[in-house]
VEXTORMAR-281817 format. One record per residue: y, z, x of N, C-alpha, C in turn; residue in one letter; residue number from 0. Coordinates in steps of 0.001 Angstrom, whole numbers, plus 500000, padded with zeros to 6 digits. Each point is the difference from the previous one (the first is absolute). Example, Ala and Ser with C-alpha at 12.3 -4.5 7.8 and 13.67 -1.06 7.14 Angstrom:
BEGIN
{r {494310; 507800; 513190}; {501190; 500000; 499110}; {501200; 500000; 500900}; A; 0}
{r {501050; 499280; 499650}; {501190; 500060; 500820}; {501090; 500730; 499230}; S; 1}
This chain:
BEGIN
{r {488454; 493135; 518806}; {501302; 500109; 499380}; {500884; 499074; 500683}; M; 0}
{r {500533; 498930; 499555}; {500955; 499222; 500677}; {501344; 500621; 500300}; P; 1}
{r {500667; 499606; 501036}; {501310; 500422; 500162}; {500901; 499466; 499071}; D; 2}
{r {501079; 500659; 499478}; {500736; 499487; 499097}; {500992; 498811; 500718}; L; 3}
{r {500186; 498948; 499382}; {500737; 498894; 500601}; {501513; 500286; 499992}; P; 4}
{r {500607; 499590; 501061}; {501583; 499969; 500040}; {500501; 498824; 498975}; L; 5}
{r {501111; 500158; 499608}; {500620; 499018; 499174}; {500550; 498883; 500733}; S; 6}
{r {500455; 498919; 499201}; {500550; 498844; 500553}; {501118; 500265; 500921}; A; 7}
{r {500782; 501057; 499767}; {501215; 500407; 500750}; {499679; 501139; 500964}; T; 8}
{r {498678; 500209; 500219}; {499708; 501110; 500922}; {499966; 501338; 499517}; G; 9}
{r {500261; 500351; 498754}; {499846; 501339; 499453}; {498561; 500478; 499701}; K; 10}
{r {499793; 501275; 499981}; {498737; 500520; 499706}; {499917; 499956; 498508}; T; 11}
{r {498719; 500188; 499610}; {499756; 500066; 498439}; {500537; 501252; 499385}; A; 12}
{r {500140; 500984; 500810}; {500523; 501173; 499550}; {501608; 499913; 499776}; E; 13}
{r {500591; 499170; 500903}; {501432; 499757; 499893}; {500293; 499127; 498876}; E; 14}
{r {499166; 499097; 499688}; {500198; 499099; 498896}; {499745; 500537; 498610}; V; 15}
{r {498984; 500944; 499936}; {499705; 500771; 498920}; {501134; 500917; 499612}; A; 16}
{r {500543; 500481; 500951}; {501037; 501020; 499929}; {501469; 499156; 499460}; R; 17}
{r {500166; 498800; 500643}; {501142; 499252; 499629}; {499827; 499612; 498505}; A; 18}
{r {498851; 499595; 499467}; {499711; 499783; 498719}; {500307; 501089; 499100}; C; 19}
{r {499602; 501090; 500380}; {500184; 501296; 499177}; {501408; 500331; 499814}; A; 20}
{r {500703; 499973; 501171}; {501481; 500419; 500005}; {500777; 499054; 499180}; Q; 21}
{r {499747; 498578; 500044}; {500841; 499141; 499325}; {499679; 500047; 498491}; K; 22}
{r {498625; 500050; 499773}; {499787; 500132; 498395}; {500446; 501385; 499556}; A; 23}
{r {500019; 500995; 500774}; {500395; 501291; 499564}; {501413; 499975; 499640}; G; 24}
{r {500882; 499297; 500741}; {501349; 499750; 499693}; {500211; 499353; 498640}; R; 25}
{r {499293; 498918; 499893}; {500107; 499298; 498670}; {499640; 500960; 498787}; V; 26}
{r {498921; 500657; 500174}; {499507; 501005; 498900}; {501061; 501095; 499722}; I; 27}
{r {500595; 500635; 500971}; {500878; 501006; 499839}; {501306; 499552; 499577}; M; 28}
{r {500488; 498812; 500206}; {501149; 499458; 499581}; {499914; 499924; 498456}; A; 29}
{r {498910; 499427; 499597}; {499734; 499903; 498650}; {499810; 501270; 499289}; A; 30}
{r {499366; 500935; 500506}; {499658; 501257; 499406}; {501363; 500861; 499857}; F; 31}
{r {500802; 499997; 501108}; {501213; 500882; 499912}; {501010; 499435; 498999}; I; 32}
{r {500037; 498741; 499907}; {501130; 499351; 499282}; {499459; 499484; 498743}; Y; 33}
{r {498802; 500139; 499744}; {499411; 499694; 498594}; {499902; 498574; 499792}; G; 34}
{r {499727; 499216; 501029}; {500014; 498514; 499976}; {498650; 499284; 500153}; T; 35}
{r {499016; 500824; 499528}; {498495; 499563; 500264}; {499719; 498880; 499249}; G; 36}
{r {500711; 499625; 498879}; {499658; 499001; 499159}; {498972; 500176; 498812}; G; 37}
{r {499936; 499103; 499222}; {499116; 500139; 498980}; {498563; 500123; 500257}; E; 38}
{r {499245; 500873; 499160}; {498625; 500194; 500398}; {499198; 498924; 499244}; R; 39}
{r {499082; 499474; 500848}; {499025; 499027; 499390}; {498677; 500782; 499868}; G; 40}
{r {499271; 499776; 498940}; {498910; 500847; 499637}; {498638; 499021; 500409}; V; 41}
{r {499284; 500625; 500992}; {498769; 499439; 500400}; {498762; 500543; 499210}; K; 42}
{r {500211; 501137; 499446}; {498980; 500676; 499123}; {500563; 501271; 499589}; G; 43}
{r {499131; 500862; 499234}; {500590; 501185; 499530}; {500279; 500805; 501039}; R; 44}
{r {501274; 500416; 500287}; {500449; 500889; 500878}; {500099; 499419; 501492}; G; 45}
{r {499849; 498708; 499997}; {499957; 499266; 501254}; {501220; 498960; 500060}; N; 46}
{r {501030; 500348; 500723}; {501199; 499147; 499959}; {500319; 499332; 501325}; F; 47}
{r {500724; 499091; 499885}; {500667; 499359; 501334}; {501526; 499772; 499610}; V; 48}
{r {500744; 500424; 501020}; {501514; 499825; 499776}; {500439; 498875; 501134}; T; 49}
{r {501284; 499691; 499777}; {500560; 499146; 500965}; {500090; 500555; 501367}; E; 50}
{r {499983; 501402; 500222}; {499934; 500629; 501158}; {498602; 499724; 500742}; T; 51}
{r {498926; 500106; 499329}; {498714; 499712; 500558}; {500013; 498535; 500637}; D; 52}
{r {500577; 499038; 499295}; {500051; 498644; 500454}; {500798; 499887; 501230}; L; 53}
{r {501238; 500634; 499951}; {501009; 499965; 501082}; {499429; 500534; 501275}; S; 54}
{r {499365; 501171; 499901}; {499473; 500704; 501111}; {498842; 499274; 500492}; A; 55}
{r {499237; 499395; 499221}; {498852; 499108; 500551}; {500552; 498806; 500700}; E; 56}
{r {501094; 499434; 499461}; {500614; 498703; 500541}; {500485; 500276; 501534}; A; 57}
{r {500701; 501173; 500198}; {500399; 500267; 501310}; {498890; 500396; 500973}; V; 58}
{r {498902; 500439; 499459}; {498778; 500386; 500791}; {499425; 498620; 500489}; T; 59}
{r {499680; 499171; 498956}; {499424; 498682; 500515}; {500773; 499221; 500842}; L; 60}
{r {501331; 500125; 499877}; {500864; 499259; 500954}; {499626; 500388; 501479}; D; 61}
{r {499990; 501238; 500201}; {499692; 500569; 501256}; {498643; 499735; 500510}; I; 62}
{r {499013; 500106; 499095}; {498624; 499834; 500471}; {499792; 498443; 500293}; L; 63}
{r {500622; 499147; 499340}; {499839; 498634; 500231}; {500765; 499540; 501277}; R; 64}
{r {501041; 500769; 500391}; {500628; 499570; 501346}; {499164; 500565; 501185}; E; 65}
{r {499526; 501280; 499723}; {499354; 500709; 501084}; {498576; 499677; 500218}; E; 66}
{r {499237; 499785; 498891}; {498704; 499675; 500102}; {499625; 498765; 498906}; Y; 67}
{r {500416; 498834; 500524}; {499975; 498894; 498967}; {498452; 499662; 499738}; P; 68}
{r {499064; 500245; 501003}; {498782; 499640; 499726}; {499085; 501031; 499351}; D; 69}
{r {500536; 501275; 499571}; {499251; 500866; 499340}; {500077; 499781; 498475}; H; 70}
{r {498882; 500311; 499388}; {500070; 500136; 498582}; {500754; 501294; 499402}; D; 71}
{r {500460; 499809; 498840}; {500653; 501048; 499305}; {499592; 500163; 498661}; V; 72}
{r {499525; 501249; 499748}; {499625; 500163; 498490}; {500929; 501186; 499480}; L; 73}
{r {500850; 499628; 499071}; {501133; 500817; 499420}; {499710; 500054; 498578}; S; 74}
{r {500384; 501280; 499363}; {499567; 500231; 498739}; {500732; 499062; 498938}; E; 75}
{r {501278; 499777; 500311}; {500725; 499182; 498941}; {499672; 498598; 500167}; E; 76}
{r {499739; 499432; 501089}; {499508; 498470; 500099}; {498562; 500019; 500491}; T; 77}
{r {499164; 500826; 499507}; {498539; 500004; 500429}; {499401; 498638; 499527}; A; 78}
{r {499314; 499534; 501033}; {499244; 498750; 499634}; {498627; 500034; 500675}; S; 79}
{r {499240; 498861; 500145}; {498713; 499986; 500482}; {500025; 500036; 501510}; D; 80}
{r {500421; 500931; 500586}; {500062; 500091; 501580}; {498704; 500605; 500410}; V; 81}
{r {499482; 499126; 500934}; {498652; 500497; 500312}; {499968; 501168; 501085}; R; 82}
{r {501004; 499903; 500928}; {500015; 501158; 500937}; {498930; 500049; 500935}; G; 83}
{r {499352; 498990; 500515}; {498923; 499988; 500918}; {500635; 500351; 501346}; D; 84}
{r {501103; 499774; 500412}; {500544; 500451; 501240}; {501080; 501119; 499880}; G; 85}
{r {501136; 499759; 500483}; {501146; 501023; 499964}; {500586; 499746; 498685}; W; 86}
{r {500283; 501100; 499254}; {500645; 500042; 498660}; {500747; 501287; 499905}; M; 87}
{r {501264; 499754; 499491}; {500912; 501093; 499676}; {499875; 500105; 498462}; W; 88}
{r {499841; 501356; 499594}; {499951; 500322; 498598}; {501165; 500818; 499655}; V; 89}
{r {500705; 499595; 498849}; {501326; 500627; 499779}; {500237; 500315; 498645}; V; 90}
{r {500394; 501274; 499712}; {500481; 500324; 498620}; {501516; 500423; 500346}; D; 91}
{r {500791; 499090; 499393}; {501406; 500109; 500398}; {500635; 501237; 499101}; P; 92}
{r {499444; 500494; 498967}; {500511; 501078; 499321}; {498793; 500646; 499177}; L; 93}
{r {499429; 500940; 500651}; {498915; 500694; 499424}; {500521; 501233; 499120}; D; 94}
{r {499776; 500138; 498762}; {500655; 500990; 499117}; {501204; 499414; 499306}; G; 95}
{r {499835; 498588; 499481}; {501121; 499407; 499426}; {500446; 500815; 498629}; T; 96}
{r {498995; 500454; 499374}; {500206; 500760; 498717}; {500862; 501124; 500341}; H; 97}
{r {499843; 500805; 500942}; {500739; 501060; 500458}; {501528; 499631; 500382}; N; 98}
{r {500027; 498819; 500764}; {501139; 499481; 500370}; {500925; 499598; 498747}; F; 99}
{r {499444; 499339; 499183}; {500698; 499426; 498629}; {500327; 501117; 499155}; S; 100}
{r {499395; 501186; 500145}; {500552; 501184; 499243}; {500928; 500879; 500678}; Q; 101}
{r {500284; 499614; 501155}; {501075; 500801; 500792}; {499170; 501307; 500711}; G; 102}
{r {498670; 499884; 500164}; {499296; 501042; 500759}; {499877; 499605; 501385}; I; 103}
{r {500490; 500779; 500901}; {500008; 499613; 501485}; {498763; 500215; 500671}; P; 104}
{r {498924; 499571; 499552}; {498474; 500143; 500543}; {499551; 498539; 500031}; H; 105}
{r {500221; 499156; 500954}; {499525; 498707; 500212}; {499947; 499665; 501505}; F; 106}
{r {499426; 498825; 500348}; {499683; 499753; 501376}; {499872; 498517; 500150}; A; 107}
{r {500482; 499577; 501376}; {499600; 498663; 500370}; {498660; 500253; 500918}; F; 108}
{r {498994; 498994; 499907}; {498712; 500257; 500518}; {499645; 498751; 500695}; N; 109}
{r {499586; 500060; 501398}; {499557; 498759; 500576}; {498907; 500379; 500958}; I; 110}
{r {499072; 499005; 500195}; {498944; 500203; 500939}; {499633; 498602; 500604}; A; 111}
{r {499388; 500326; 501256}; {499612; 498728; 500699}; {498484; 500202; 500146}; L; 112}
{r {499241; 498910; 499573}; {498503; 500029; 500002}; {499567; 498924; 500786}; C; 113}
{r {498823; 500112; 500576}; {499279; 498934; 500825}; {498553; 500020; 499202}; Y; 114}
{r {499705; 498718; 499511}; {498821; 499804; 499234}; {499743; 500937; 498770}; E; 115}
{r {501291; 500354; 499456}; {500032; 500973; 498856}; {499841; 501390; 500398}; R; 116}
{r {500089; 500351; 501187}; {499845; 501379; 500506}; {501425; 500513; 500254}; E; 117}
{r {500539; 501018; 499459}; {501270; 500351; 500507}; {500117; 500663; 501336}; P; 118}
{r {501050; 499607; 500719}; {500001; 500522; 501287}; {501338; 500637; 500262}; L; 119}
{r {501029; 499876; 499054}; {501314; 500488; 500033}; {500361; 500385; 498672}; L; 120}
{r {500614; 501012; 499656}; {500541; 500259; 498724}; {501341; 500892; 499988}; G; 121}
{r {500927; 499522; 499241}; {501338; 500583; 500045}; {500310; 500207; 498442}; L; 122}
{r {500392; 501195; 499665}; {500431; 500314; 498519}; {501382; 500660; 500322}; T; 123}
{r {501053; 499477; 499316}; {501431; 500376; 500167}; {500569; 500187; 498591}; F; 124}
{r {500213; 501448; 499670}; {500804; 500270; 498696}; {501330; 499996; 500357}; P; 125}
{r {500874; 499155; 499619}; {501398; 499738; 500428}; {500849; 501292; 499572}; P; 126}
{r {499652; 500525; 498875}; {500894; 501046; 499369}; {499903; 501417; 500879}; A; 127}
{r {498875; 499977; 500784}; {499962; 501306; 500903}; {500098; 499617; 501441}; T; 128}
{r {499948; 498705; 500345}; {500194; 499544; 501326}; {498778; 500346; 500875}; G; 129}
{r {498857; 500536; 499492}; {498904; 500265; 500712}; {499235; 498644; 500244}; E; 130}
{r {499194; 500097; 501211}; {499111; 498908; 500288}; {498664; 500575; 500440}; E; 131}
{r {499032; 499340; 499252}; {498565; 500328; 500328}; {499436; 498907; 500719}; Y; 132}
{r {499552; 500168; 501318}; {499574; 498779; 500669}; {498706; 500470; 500724}; F; 133}
{r {499115; 498941; 500049}; {498768; 500176; 500758}; {499537; 498649; 500548}; A; 134}
{r {499383; 500093; 501159}; {499366; 498812; 500667}; {498657; 500411; 500516}; Q; 135}
{r {499083; 499282; 499708}; {498715; 500300; 500366}; {499930; 500414; 501442}; A; 136}
{r {499314; 501125; 500275}; {499797; 500679; 501279}; {501244; 500654; 500614}; G; 137}
{r {501126; 500136; 499157}; {501316; 500576; 500494}; {500237; 501200; 499096}; R; 138}
{r {499411; 500396; 499060}; {500394; 501107; 499202}; {501035; 499659; 498900}; G; 139}
{r {500337; 501047; 499342}; {500956; 499808; 498676}; {501131; 500792; 500438}; L; 140}
{r {501183; 499569; 499605}; {501234; 500653; 500244}; {500891; 499973; 498727}; T; 141}
{r {500833; 501107; 499575}; {500773; 500035; 498952}; {501385; 500328; 500668}; V; 142}
{r {500914; 499202; 499752}; {501434; 500181; 500664}; {499766; 500045; 501615}; R; 143}
{r {499064; 499269; 500469}; {499716; 499875; 501377}; {499268; 501131; 500600}; G; 144}
{r {499591; 501078; 499237}; {499183; 501105; 500527}; {498676; 499866; 499494}; K; 145}
{r {499053; 500433; 500812}; {498523; 499925; 499877}; {499680; 500773; 498568}; P; 146}
{r {499146; 499571; 499135}; {499658; 500582; 498820}; {498550; 499864; 499712}; A; 147}
{r {499393; 500645; 499200}; {498501; 499938; 499715}; {499759; 500672; 498607}; R; 148}
{r {498695; 499763; 499438}; {499638; 500395; 498818}; {500032; 501583; 499980}; V; 149}
{r {499843; 500593; 498890}; {499949; 501481; 499928}; {498509; 500546; 500310}; S; 150}
{r {499851; 501214; 499961}; {498679; 500680; 500336}; {499175; 500418; 498765}; N; 151}
{r {500435; 499405; 498853}; {499335; 500415; 498749}; {498505; 499633; 499975}; A; 152}
{r {499324; 500830; 499401}; {498433; 499865; 500020}; {499553; 499778; 498577}; Q; 153}
{r {500574; 500605; 498883}; {499508; 499962; 498758}; {501042; 499561; 499034}; R; 154}
{r {499576; 499078; 498954}; {500927; 499548; 499060}; {500634; 501114; 499254}; V; 155}
{r {499317; 501160; 499698}; {500711; 500967; 499181}; {501063; 500787; 500790}; K; 156}
{r {499987; 499797; 501399}; {501123; 500663; 500750}; {500974; 498987; 500428}; D; 157}
{r {500037; 498740; 499392}; {500700; 498957; 500511}; {501215; 499528; 499093}; S; 158}
{r {501149; 499431; 500656}; {500859; 499361; 499253}; {499548; 498379; 499803}; M; 159}
{r {499751; 499817; 498854}; {499189; 498826; 499648}; {501094; 498882; 499319}; V; 160}
{r {500046; 498831; 500461}; {500745; 499042; 499342}; {499222; 498763; 499400}; A; 161}
{r {500331; 499613; 499011}; {499428; 498872; 499309}; {500799; 498845; 499728}; I; 162}
{r {499510; 498870; 499883}; {500664; 498704; 499614}; {499401; 499426; 498800}; G; 163}
{r {500866; 499808; 498958}; {499515; 499326; 498792}; {499867; 498563; 499965}; L; 164}
{r {500703; 499328; 500608}; {500040; 498679; 500040}; {500418; 499310; 498554}; G; 165}
{r {499485; 498714; 499893}; {500368; 499322; 498671}; {498834; 499708; 499101}; Y; 166}
{r {498744; 500395; 500364}; {498877; 499822; 499196}; {499819; 501299; 499188}; D; 167}
{r {500129; 499710; 498723}; {500006; 501165; 499029}; {498631; 500764; 500060}; D; 168}
{r {498890; 499353; 500010}; {498727; 500576; 500015}; {499766; 500867; 501405}; L; 169}
{r {500453; 499308; 501022}; {499690; 500677; 501207}; {501032; 501324; 500159}; K; 170}
{r {501176; 499752; 499548}; {500924; 501192; 500010}; {499491; 501037; 499138}; A; 171}
{r {499422; 499801; 498850}; {499447; 501122; 499116}; {498890; 500563; 500758}; Q; 172}
{r {499177; 499443; 500737}; {498838; 500618; 500691}; {500714; 500812; 501099}; R; 173}
{r {500993; 499671; 500738}; {500562; 500763; 500980}; {500458; 501455; 499273}; I; 174}
{r {500773; 499787; 498929}; {500533; 501180; 499410}; {498737; 500855; 499557}; L; 175}
{r {498935; 499412; 499459}; {498919; 500906; 499562}; {499353; 500614; 501289}; E; 176}
{r {499805; 499359; 501026}; {499602; 500580; 501192}; {500896; 501255; 500473}; L; 177}
{r {501299; 499622; 499957}; {500969; 501128; 500339}; {499809; 501239; 499057}; A; 178}
{r {499780; 499759; 498837}; {499858; 501118; 499079}; {498611; 500734; 500231}; T; 179}
{r {498870; 499301; 500261}; {498812; 500583; 500397}; {500212; 500871; 501258}; D; 180}
{r {500764; 499590; 501002}; {500101; 500656; 501126}; {500963; 501100; 500181}; L; 181}
{r {500853; 500108; 498857}; {501005; 501109; 500126}; {499372; 501439; 499627}; W; 182}
{r {500450; 501017; 500641}; {501175; 500019; 500820}; {499815; 499629; 501520}; P; 183}
{r {501244; 499700; 500545}; {500030; 499734; 501457}; {501410; 500453; 500449}; M; 184}
{r {500339; 499910; 501140}; {501184; 500543; 500586}; {501325; 499237; 499360}; E; 185}
{r {499792; 498829; 499652}; {501010; 499164; 499336}; {499554; 498616; 499751}; G; 186}
{r {500690; 499310; 499136}; {499621; 498622; 499544}; {501242; 499305; 499825}; L; 187}
{r {500127; 498716; 500735}; {501038; 499261; 499883}; {499714; 498493; 499784}; R; 188}
{r {500902; 499309; 499372}; {500032; 498537; 499783}; {501456; 499643; 500358}; D; 189}
{r {500178; 499394; 501119}; {501393; 499776; 500450}; {500410; 498449; 499780}; M; 190}
{r {499068; 499216; 499499}; {500395; 498628; 499487}; {500185; 498947; 501182}; G; 191}
{r {499362; 500402; 501154}; {500067; 498958; 501126}; {498574; 500190; 500729}; S; 192}
{r {499147; 499047; 500123}; {498849; 500130; 500737}; {500256; 499991; 501406}; A; 193}
{r {500916; 499257; 500515}; {500373; 500007; 501427}; {500420; 501266; 500497}; A; 194}
{r {500701; 500783; 499199}; {500454; 501310; 500349}; {499003; 500958; 499889}; L; 195}
{r {499085; 499900; 499023}; {498884; 500715; 499733}; {499085; 500052; 501292}; G; 196}
{r {499773; 498828; 500485}; {499093; 499883; 501287}; {500869; 500475; 501122}; L; 197}
{r {501204; 499815; 500198}; {500792; 500510; 501217}; {500065; 501453; 499896}; A; 198}
{r {500055; 500606; 498785}; {500122; 501466; 500022}; {498556; 500637; 500200}; Y; 199}
{r {499105; 499467; 499651}; {498662; 500481; 500261}; {499775; 499704; 501516}; A; 200}
{r {500282; 498990; 500599}; {499851; 499789; 501599}; {500855; 501114; 500746}; A; 201}
{r {501082; 500542; 499355}; {500791; 500819; 500893}; {499969; 501481; 499395}; S; 202}
{r {498994; 500288; 499103}; {499775; 501343; 499647}; {500699; 500602; 498905}; G; 203}
{r {500955; 499300; 499429}; {500791; 500370; 498818}; {499125; 500088; 498797}; R; 204}
{r {499046; 499084; 499768}; {498979; 500085; 499026}; {498773; 500265; 500700}; F; 205}
{r {499033; 500881; 499563}; {498784; 500249; 500612}; {499070; 498737; 499680}; D; 206}
{r {500085; 499491; 498646}; {499065; 499019; 499529}; {500781; 498989; 499090}; V; 207}
{r {499817; 498840; 500239}; {500632; 498853; 499088}; {498827; 499176; 499453}; F; 208}
{r {500071; 499912; 498649}; {498897; 499141; 499425}; {500686; 499065; 499023}; I; 209}
{r {499648; 498656; 500105}; {500411; 498923; 499290}; {498871; 499159; 499592}; H; 210}
{r {500099; 499351; 498806}; {498774; 499344; 499502}; {500326; 498362; 499771}; H; 211}
{r {501204; 499749; 500365}; {500403; 498541; 499608}; {501038; 499511; 501063}; S; 212}
{r {499531; 499554; 501185}; {501006; 499712; 500982}; {499890; 498587; 500313}; L; 213}
{r {501099; 499478; 500673}; {499943; 498523; 500519}; {500346; 500005; 501516}; Y; 214}
{r {499822; 499059; 500680}; {500042; 499972; 501479}; {501368; 500534; 500493}; P; 215}
{r {501191; 499615; 499228}; {501237; 500462; 500588}; {500295; 501435; 499698}; W; 216}
{r {499284; 500619; 499057}; {499972; 501441; 499907}; {499366; 500787; 501067}; D; 217}
{r {498746; 499503; 500476}; {499314; 500812; 500836}; {499836; 499621; 501376}; V; 218}
{r {500542; 498845; 500417}; {499715; 499500; 501425}; {500633; 500853; 500936}; A; 219}
{r {501371; 500267; 499895}; {500499; 500903; 500960}; {499470; 501472; 500023}; A; 220}
{r {499719; 500460; 498844}; {499318; 501394; 499830}; {498757; 500098; 500742}; G; 221}
{r {499095; 499045; 500053}; {498881; 499989; 500595}; {500047; 500575; 501547}; I; 222}
{r {500899; 499222; 500572}; {500158; 500247; 501539}; {500693; 501306; 500143}; V; 223}
{r {500959; 500380; 499000}; {500758; 501165; 500259}; {499090; 501351; 499784}; Q; 224}
{r {499076; 499931; 498979}; {499158; 501015; 499851}; {498906; 500212; 501062}; V; 225}
{r {499393; 498888; 500541}; {499039; 500053; 500988}; {500818; 500584; 501246}; R; 226}
{r {501107; 499437; 500394}; {500630; 500513; 501168}; {500591; 501383; 499905}; E; 227}
{r {500129; 500387; 498698}; {500273; 501496; 499710}; {498846; 500919; 500168}; G; 228}
{r {498864; 499494; 500310}; {498733; 500700; 500146}; {499274; 500241; 498522}; G; 229}
{r {500393; 499357; 499147}; {499365; 500042; 498663}; {498990; 499071; 499651}; G; 230}
{r {499502; 500111; 498788}; {498898; 499170; 499492}; {500563; 499206; 498750}; A; 231}
{r {499674; 498702; 499908}; {500431; 499240; 498900}; {498824; 499113; 499624}; V; 232}
{r {499427; 500383; 498806}; {498788; 499460; 499480}; {500085; 499425; 498636}; I; 233}
{r {499072; 499154; 499675}; {499946; 499520; 498668}; {499038; 500974; 498986}; D; 234}
{r {499973; 499674; 498727}; {499294; 500961; 499122}; {498369; 499988; 500229}; R; 235}
{r {499561; 499101; 500968}; {498636; 500002; 500413}; {499677; 500767; 501305}; D; 236}
{r {501283; 500526; 500591}; {499889; 500638; 501365}; {500020; 499058; 501030}; G; 237}
{r {500365; 498705; 499794}; {500091; 499057; 501179}; {501386; 499911; 500417}; E; 238}
{r {500173; 499556; 501246}; {501342; 499899; 500483}; {500913; 498983; 499201}; P; 239}
{r {501184; 500278; 499714}; {500962; 499272; 499256}; {500520; 498739; 500701}; V; 240}
{r {499974; 498804; 499456}; {500670; 498749; 500575}; {501078; 499724; 499134}; G; 241}
{r {500876; 498992; 500343}; {501139; 499569; 499322}; {499568; 499367; 498595}; I; 242}
{r {498760; 499682; 499795}; {499661; 499536; 498748}; {499247; 500914; 499159}; D; 243}
{r {499932; 501266; 500509}; {499383; 501017; 499047}; {500831; 500306; 498725}; S; 244}
{r {499327; 500240; 498970}; {500658; 500277; 498708}; {500533; 501422; 499944}; A; 245}
{r {499331; 501022; 500663}; {500289; 501314; 499985}; {499799; 500656; 501256}; G; 246}
{r {500603; 501314; 500152}; {500086; 500516; 501197}; {500166; 501516; 499741}; A; 247}
{r {499245; 500833; 500845}; {500186; 501528; 500143}; {500428; 500094; 501530}; I; 248}
{r {501193; 500638; 500089}; {500332; 500236; 501428}; {500745; 501242; 500274}; A; 249}
{r {499985; 500561; 501230}; {500521; 501136; 500379}; {499183; 500794; 501009}; G; 250}
{r {500039; 501341; 499962}; {499236; 500877; 500930}; {498651; 499727; 499907}; A; 251}
{r {499098; 499648; 500979}; {498582; 499746; 500000}; {499286; 500858; 499106}; P; 252}
{r {500065; 501360; 500225}; {499121; 500949; 499248}; {500365; 499942; 498399}; E; 253}
{r {501342; 499894; 499735}; {500342; 499938; 498579}; {499542; 498856; 499492}; A; 254}
{r {500187; 498824; 500613}; {499493; 498660; 499507}; {498541; 500102; 499728}; V; 255}
{r {499333; 500616; 500965}; {498570; 499950; 499724}; {499542; 500847; 498719}; A; 256}
{r {500838; 501047; 499883}; {499751; 500807; 498855}; {500428; 499282; 498721}; D; 257}
{r {501076; 499213; 500106}; {500387; 499228; 498713}; {498903; 498923; 499695}; M; 258}
{r {499494; 499427; 500989}; {498947; 499041; 499826}; {498808; 500601; 499254}; L; 259}
{r {499567; 501123; 500350}; {498871; 500657; 499502}; {500214; 500400; 498498}; S; 260}
{r {501317; 500382; 499682}; {500307; 500344; 498770}; {500112; 498670; 499075}; L; 261}
{r {500672; 499141; 500547}; {500017; 498653; 499286}; {498607; 499406; 499729}; V; 262}
{r {499073; 500184; 500748}; {498730; 499378; 499916}; {499186; 500763; 498826}; R; 263}
{r {500512; 501308; 499771}; {499295; 500672; 498800}; {500602; 499604; 498714}; D; 264}
{r {500997; 499170; 500004}; {500681; 499546; 498836}; {500030; 498481; 499933}; R; 265}
{r {499847; 499479; 498733}; {499773; 498484; 499791}; {501420; 499415; 499944}; A; 266}
{r {500589; 499952; 501360}; {501117; 499229; 499982}; {500068; 498550; 500436}; W; 267}
{r {498685; 499489; 500260}; {499851; 498542; 500192}; {500260; 499190; 498573}; R; 268}
{r {500259; 498818; 500322}; {500227; 499088; 498822}; {498671; 499817; 499249}; E; 269}
């Protein structure tokens, strides 16, 4: 595992990630509080982009270009064919845009630093609450600066389960059918933010989180957060999740294993 490089101005990767989160968070909250988020652009059914997404991304890219000019950056709103063979930042400037655009205060800034597409640092910052979920490989997970970890849940039926529907109608339908098949359980949630779903699973707020339609900017930070929180994060075949995985089951290891066994009994594959 390589050491995380210092920036051009001598900052640590953690300091740079935090600076990005704080500056983007101020942009997001100013728009949210004063209702100046701008018109919504539609990328697909239920999938929106606002002027705030673009503004938060712009301030983040400015910081990363200054601090790490040689690093690749893969960001949702300006995603391109970034190879990411070496150091690469993966950014979602505003995860949960639909919530944001509806005035629902459940959204987050998400950033990860990867080496050869392996996440080594992940920070998720929901500015409406001021919390910070941060993990660095080998250093554990913190929430608001305090150590955190996954829950002790062992069975899905005794778990608070969260799902993510995404924007693929067929995949979303299959997740809903799976949830119906597995009911009853302790609780079921869809919060509208994959980044927060993974952060909550990493820190024990959710026992299990399952999503069937993910992108690198959704999952990169969450991978290292769940692992450093002592959890499991696997794909629908039981293999370790990477940033290019389309789906993930994450949370308490025993509950994740139980979910995988239940999923395998049902035809959720495409």
